[in-house]
N, CA, C and O atoms as CSV, one atom per row, in Angstrom:
chain,resi,resn,atom,element,x,y,z
A,1,UNK,N,N,-8.916,-4.204,0.933
A,1,UNK,CA,C,-8.956,-4.997,2.120
A,1,UNK,C,C,-10.401,-5.415,2.360
A,1,UNK,O,O,-11.270,-4.555,2.506
A,2,UNK,N,N,-10.669,-6.684,2.403
A,2,UNK,CA,C,-12.052,-7.111,2.635
A,2,UNK,C,C,-12.495,-6.837,4.076
A,2,UNK,O,O,-11.718,-6.965,5.022
A,3,UNK,N,N,-13.740,-6.464,4.204
A,3,UNK,CA,C,-14.366,-6.300,5.515
A,3,UNK,C,C,-15.627,-7.150,5.497
A,3,UNK,O,O,-16.483,-6.996,4.626
A,4,UNK,N,N,-15.729,-8.037,6.459
A,4,UNK,CA,C,-16.847,-8.965,6.524
A,4,UNK,C,C,-17.854,-8.517,7.581
A,4,UNK,O,O,-17.499,-7.837,8.544
A,5,UNK,N,N,-19.097,-8.902,7.390
A,5,UNK,CA,C,-20.187,-8.459,8.268
A,5,UNK,C,C,-19.923,-8.772,9.740
A,5,UNK,O,O,-20.315,-7.998,10.614
A,6,UNK,N,N,-19.270,-9.884,10.020
A,6,UNK,CA,C,-19.045,-10.262,11.419
A,6,UNK,C,C,-17.672,-9.850,11.948
A,6,UNK,O,O,-17.279,-10.278,13.033
A,7,UNK,N,N,-16.934,-9.023,11.197
A,7,UNK,CA,C,-15.622,-8.552,11.645
A,7,UNK,C,C,-15.759,-7.619,12.838
A,7,UNK,O,O,-16.664,-6.787,12.902
A,8,UNK,N,N,-14.846,-7.778,13.771
A,8,UNK,CA,C,-14.727,-6.810,14.862
A,8,UNK,C,C,-13.648,-5.800,14.462
A,8,UNK,O,O,-12.941,-5.988,13.471
A,9,UNK,N,N,-13.537,-4.744,15.237
A,9,UNK,CA,C,-12.476,-3.768,14.991
A,9,UNK,C,C,-11.109,-4.450,15.068
A,9,UNK,O,O,-10.222,-4.150,14.268
A,10,UNK,N,N,-10.935,-5.357,16.016
A,10,UNK,CA,C,-9.667,-6.076,16.161
A,10,UNK,C,C,-9.376,-6.952,14.941
A,10,UNK,O,O,-8.224,-7.059,14.522
A,11,UNK,N,N,-10.401,-7.576,14.371
A,11,UNK,CA,C,-10.211,-8.398,13.169
A,11,UNK,C,C,-9.674,-7.552,12.019
A,11,UNK,O,O,-8.721,-7.933,11.339
A,12,UNK,N,N,-10.302,-6.401,11.816
A,12,UNK,CA,C,-9.898,-5.519,10.717
A,12,UNK,C,C,-8.499,-4.977,10.966
A,12,UNK,O,O,-7.676,-4.928,10.052
A,13,UNK,N,N,-8.230,-4.567,12.207
A,13,UNK,CA,C,-6.901,-4.058,12.554
A,13,UNK,C,C,-5.829,-5.101,12.270
A,13,UNK,O,O,-4.792,-4.775,11.692
A,14,UNK,N,N,-6.055,-6.327,12.659
A,14,UNK,CA,C,-5.077,-7.399,12.431
A,14,UNK,C,C,-4.864,-7.639,10.940
A,14,UNK,O,O,-3.733,-7.847,10.501
A,15,UNK,N,N,-5.928,-7.612,10.172
A,15,UNK,CA,C,-5.824,-7.841,8.730
A,15,UNK,C,C,-5.022,-6.721,8.058
A,15,UNK,O,O,-4.173,-6.981,7.205
A,16,UNK,N,N,-5.298,-5.481,8.451
A,16,UNK,CA,C,-4.575,-4.335,7.891
A,16,UNK,C,C,-3.104,-4.395,8.286
A,16,UNK,O,O,-2.237,-4.170,7.441
A,17,UNK,N,N,-2.804,-4.692,9.539
A,17,UNK,CA,C,-1.413,-4.745,9.985
A,17,UNK,C,C,-0.624,-5.826,9.260
A,17,UNK,O,O,0.553,-5.629,8.960
A,18,UNK,N,N,-1.239,-6.946,8.977
A,18,UNK,CA,C,-0.561,-8.007,8.227
A,18,UNK,C,C,-0.141,-7.490,6.856
A,18,UNK,O,O,0.980,-7.736,6.411
A,19,UNK,N,N,-1.036,-6.780,6.195
A,19,UNK,CA,C,-0.718,-6.221,4.882
A,19,UNK,C,C,0.352,-5.138,4.987
A,19,UNK,O,O,1.275,-5.093,4.174
A,20,UNK,N,N,0.229,-4.270,5.984
A,20,UNK,CA,C,1.215,-3.203,6.159
A,20,UNK,C,C,2.614,-3.769,6.369
A,20,UNK,O,O,3.579,-3.268,5.792
A,21,UNK,N,N,2.729,-4.796,7.181
A,21,UNK,CA,C,4.049,-5.382,7.459
A,21,UNK,C,C,4.657,-6.000,6.210
A,21,UNK,O,O,5.880,-6.038,6.080
A,22,UNK,N,N,3.845,-6.477,5.304
A,22,UNK,CA,C,4.346,-7.038,4.047
A,22,UNK,C,C,4.714,-5.932,3.057
A,22,UNK,O,O,5.680,-6.070,2.307
A,23,UNK,N,N,3.958,-4.850,3.050
A,23,UNK,CA,C,4.115,-3.802,2.041
A,23,UNK,C,C,5.226,-2.810,2.388
A,23,UNK,O,O,5.949,-2.377,1.491
A,24,UNK,N,N,5.383,-2.442,3.644
A,24,UNK,CA,C,6.325,-1.393,4.019
A,24,UNK,C,C,7.744,-1.619,3.508
A,24,UNK,O,O,8.317,-0.687,2.944
A,25,UNK,N,N,8.347,-2.793,3.669
A,25,UNK,CA,C,9.715,-2.968,3.148
A,25,UNK,C,C,9.798,-2.759,1.632
A,25,UNK,O,O,10.781,-2.212,1.134
A,26,UNK,N,N,8.785,-3.187,0.914
A,26,UNK,CA,C,8.760,-3.003,-0.535
A,26,UNK,C,C,8.692,-1.520,-0.896
A,26,UNK,O,O,9.430,-1.056,-1.766
A,27,UNK,N,N,7.819,-0.786,-0.236
A,27,UNK,CA,C,7.662,0.641,-0.516
A,27,UNK,C,C,8.943,1.406,-0.175
A,27,UNK,O,O,9.357,2.283,-0.932
A,28,UNK,N,N,9.562,1.085,0.940
A,28,UNK,CA,C,10.822,1.739,1.321
A,28,UNK,C,C,11.896,1.468,0.271
A,28,UNK,O,O,12.660,2.370,-0.073
A,29,UNK,N,N,11.964,0.256,-0.235
A,29,UNK,CA,C,12.963,-0.051,-1.271
A,29,UNK,C,C,12.670,0.733,-2.547
A,29,UNK,O,O,13.599,1.190,-3.212
A,30,UNK,N,N,11.398,0.896,-2.898
A,30,UNK,CA,C,11.057,1.702,-4.081
A,30,UNK,C,C,11.513,3.147,-3.901
A,30,UNK,O,O,12.057,3.741,-4.832
A,31,UNK,N,N,11.296,3.727,-2.701
A,31,UNK,CA,C,11.770,5.086,-2.431
A,31,UNK,C,C,13.289,5.149,-2.542
A,31,UNK,O,O,13.825,6.051,-3.186
A,32,UNK,N,N,13.982,4.207,-1.927
A,32,UNK,CA,C,15.449,4.199,-1.938
A,32,UNK,C,C,16.006,4.062,-3.352
A,32,UNK,O,O,17.054,4.628,-3.663
A,33,UNK,N,N,15.318,3.322,-4.199
A,33,UNK,CA,C,15.752,3.129,-5.587
A,33,UNK,C,C,15.340,4.285,-6.494
A,33,UNK,O,O,15.730,4.325,-7.661
A,34,UNK,N,N,14.561,5.218,-5.972
A,34,UNK,CA,C,14.086,6.338,-6.770
A,34,UNK,C,C,12.904,5.992,-7.663
A,34,UNK,O,O,12.528,6.779,-8.532
A,35,UNK,N,N,12.326,4.834,-7.458
A,35,UNK,CA,C,11.191,4.405,-8.286
A,35,UNK,C,C,9.880,5.043,-7.839
A,35,UNK,O,O,9.005,5.305,-8.665
A,36,UNK,N,N,9.736,5.294,-6.542
A,36,UNK,CA,C,8.507,5.858,-5.989
A,36,UNK,C,C,8.774,7.293,-5.577
A,36,UNK,O,O,9.709,7.573,-4.826
A,37,UNK,N,N,7.938,8.209,-6.079
A,37,UNK,CA,C,8.102,9.626,-5.785
A,37,UNK,C,C,6.747,10.232,-5.479
A,37,UNK,O,O,5.711,9.759,-5.947
A,38,UNK,N,N,6.777,11.286,-4.685
A,38,UNK,CA,C,5.567,12.054,-4.407
A,38,UNK,C,C,5.695,13.382,-5.137
A,38,UNK,O,O,6.655,14.123,-4.926
A,39,UNK,N,N,4.726,13.681,-5.997
A,39,UNK,CA,C,4.692,14.986,-6.653
A,39,UNK,C,C,3.249,15.283,-7.064
A,39,UNK,O,O,2.447,14.376,-7.288
A,40,UNK,N,N,2.947,16.567,-7.157
A,40,UNK,CA,C,1.590,17.007,-7.508
A,40,UNK,C,C,0.549,16.375,-6.585
A,40,UNK,O,O,-0.554,16.032,-7.012
A,41,UNK,N,N,0.917,16.228,-5.313
A,41,UNK,CA,C,0.014,15.662,-4.298
A,41,UNK,C,C,-0.446,14.249,-4.649
A,41,UNK,O,O,-1.572,13.857,-4.343
A,42,UNK,N,N,0.447,13.486,-5.302
A,42,UNK,CA,C,0.116,12.112,-5.701
A,42,UNK,C,C,1.378,11.259,-5.652
A,42,UNK,O,O,2.496,11.773,-5.689
A,43,UNK,N,N,1.177,9.950,-5.570
A,43,UNK,CA,C,2.294,8.998,-5.605
A,43,UNK,C,C,2.518,8.559,-7.050
A,43,UNK,O,O,1.566,8.302,-7.786
A,44,UNK,N,N,3.790,8.477,-7.445
A,44,UNK,CA,C,4.177,8.063,-8.795
A,44,UNK,C,C,5.153,6.898,-8.678
A,44,UNK,O,O,6.135,6.983,-7.942
A,45,UNK,N,N,4.893,5.829,-9.389
A,45,UNK,CA,C,5.763,4.658,-9.395
A,45,UNK,C,C,6.229,4.418,-10.818
A,45,UNK,O,O,5.420,4.240,-11.729
A,46,UNK,N,N,7.540,4.415,-10.998
A,46,UNK,CA,C,8.136,4.205,-12.323
A,46,UNK,C,C,7.561,5.167,-13.356
A,46,UNK,O,O,7.307,4.786,-14.499
A,47,UNK,N,N,7.357,6.430,-12.940
A,47,UNK,CA,C,6.891,7.461,-13.855
A,47,UNK,C,C,5.398,7.453,-14.134
A,47,UNK,O,O,4.919,8.241,-14.949
A,48,UNK,N,N,4.660,6.580,-13.477
A,48,UNK,CA,C,3.211,6.508,-13.686
A,48,UNK,C,C,2.486,6.881,-12.395
A,48,UNK,O,O,2.792,6.376,-11.316
A,49,UNK,N,N,1.525,7.775,-12.543
A,49,UNK,CA,C,0.749,8.196,-11.372
A,49,UNK,C,C,-0.105,7.034,-10.872
A,49,UNK,O,O,-0.813,6.389,-11.645
A,50,UNK,N,N,-0.026,6.778,-9.562
A,50,UNK,CA,C,-0.829,5.710,-8.973
A,50,UNK,C,C,-2.256,6.203,-8.747
A,50,UNK,O,O,-2.461,7.366,-8.399
A,51,UNK,N,N,-3.236,5.335,-8.940
A,51,UNK,CA,C,-4.625,5.734,-8.710
A,51,UNK,C,C,-4.887,5.927,-7.213
A,51,UNK,O,O,-4.093,5.484,-6.384
A,52,UNK,N,N,-5.996,6.586,-6.866
A,52,UNK,CA,C,-6.300,6.841,-5.446
A,52,UNK,C,C,-6.326,5.576,-4.591
A,52,UNK,O,O,-5.990,5.632,-3.408
A,53,UNK,N,N,-6.717,4.440,-5.162
A,53,UNK,CA,C,-6.763,3.205,-4.378
A,53,UNK,C,C,-5.382,2.577,-4.224
A,53,UNK,O,O,-5.237,1.588,-3.506
A,54,UNK,N,N,-4.359,3.132,-4.888
A,54,UNK,CA,C,-2.998,2.653,-4.714
A,54,UNK,C,C,-2.583,1.602,-5.717
A,54,UNK,O,O,-3.119,1.524,-6.823
A,55,UNK,N,N,-1.626,0.802,-5.314
A,55,UNK,CA,C,-1.001,-0.200,-6.170
A,55,UNK,C,C,-1.351,-1.582,-5.648
A,55,UNK,O,O,-1.351,-1.816,-4.440
A,56,UNK,N,N,-1.646,-2.487,-6.553
A,56,UNK,CA,C,-1.937,-3.869,-6.155
A,56,UNK,C,C,-1.092,-4.813,-6.992
A,56,UNK,O,O,-0.911,-4.610,-8.192
A,57,UNK,N,N,-0.579,-5.844,-6.341
A,57,UNK,CA,C,0.244,-6.836,-7.027
A,57,UNK,C,C,0.096,-8.172,-6.332
A,57,UNK,O,O,-0.162,-8.238,-5.130
A,58,UNK,N,N,0.261,-9.225,-7.092
A,58,UNK,CA,C,0.220,-10.571,-6.521
A,58,UNK,C,C,1.607,-11.076,-6.158
A,58,UNK,O,O,1.754,-12.226,-5.744
A,59,UNK,N,N,2.640,-10.227,-6.307
A,59,UNK,CA,C,4.024,-10.636,-6.038
A,59,UNK,C,C,4.220,-10.957,-4.579
A,59,UNK,O,O,5.323,-11.319,-4.169
């Protein structure tokens, strides 16, 4: 998530919420399909451990 020098707390909050609203339905569907799992204190998607910064896609 980019943070710009002139961003206010409200700017950053709005930017994060926009991303969260787009991502949450996708993540819930992955859990429901059994594709996303939590084990060994980490998130795994399709059998691959996700890096600490998470998953990124242009979809």
